[in-house]
C-alpha positions in Angstrom: -25.1 -54.5 27.5 -24.1 -55.3 23.9 -25.0 -53.0 21.2 -24.8 -53.7 17.5 -23.7 -50.8 15.3 -23.5 -50.8 11.5 -22.5 -47.9 9.2 -23.1 -48.0 5.4 -22.3 -45.3 2.8 -24.1 -45.7 -0.6 -24.9 -43.8 -3.7 -28.6 -43.2 -4.3 -28.8 -43.6 -8.0 -32.6 -43.0 -8.0 -32.0 -39.4 -7.2 -29.4 -38.6 -10.0 -29.5 -35.0 -11.0 -29.8 -33.7 -14.5 -26.0 -33.0 -14.3 -25.3 -36.7 -13.8 -24.4 -36.4 -10.0 -25.8 -38.8 -7.5 -26.0 -38.1 -3.8 -24.1 -40.0 -1.2 -26.2 -41.3 1.7 -25.3 -42.8 5.1 -27.3 -45.5 6.9 -26.7 -46.0 10.6 -28.2 -49.1 12.2 -28.2 -49.5 16.0 -29.9 -52.5 17.4 -32.0 -53.1 14.2 -33.1 -49.5 14.2 -32.2 -47.7 10.9 -31.6 -44.0 10.2 -30.5 -42.8 6.9 -29.7 -39.3 5.6 -27.6 -37.4 2.9 -24.1 -36.4 3.8 -24.5 -33.5 1.3 -21.8 -34.9 -1.1 -22.1 -36.2 -4.7 -20.6 -38.7 -6.9 -20.0 -37.2 -10.3 -19.7 -40.2 -12.6 -22.1 -43.0 -11.8 -20.8 -45.0 -14.7 -17.5 -45.6 -12.6 -19.5 -48.1 -10.5 -18.4 -51.8 -10.6 -21.6 -53.4 -11.8 -21.0 -56.9 -10.3 -20.3 -55.4 -6.9 -22.1 -52.1 -7.1 -19.2 -50.3 -5.4 -17.6 -47.1 -6.4 -13.9 -46.8 -7.2 -11.5 -43.9 -7.9 -8.2 -43.6 -9.6 
């Protein structure tokens, strides 16, 4: 039995707080069934996203 698993972390910019923090979400997909939830962590500066790739980077 083969099972396909996919894990994706992403920043949900639509839920940015008044302090400029955006929550980090996790999406788990198993055999085309998705579940997503917050991991209770925040990215402080959403301006540090690479716009062409929409990926976060740190120094």
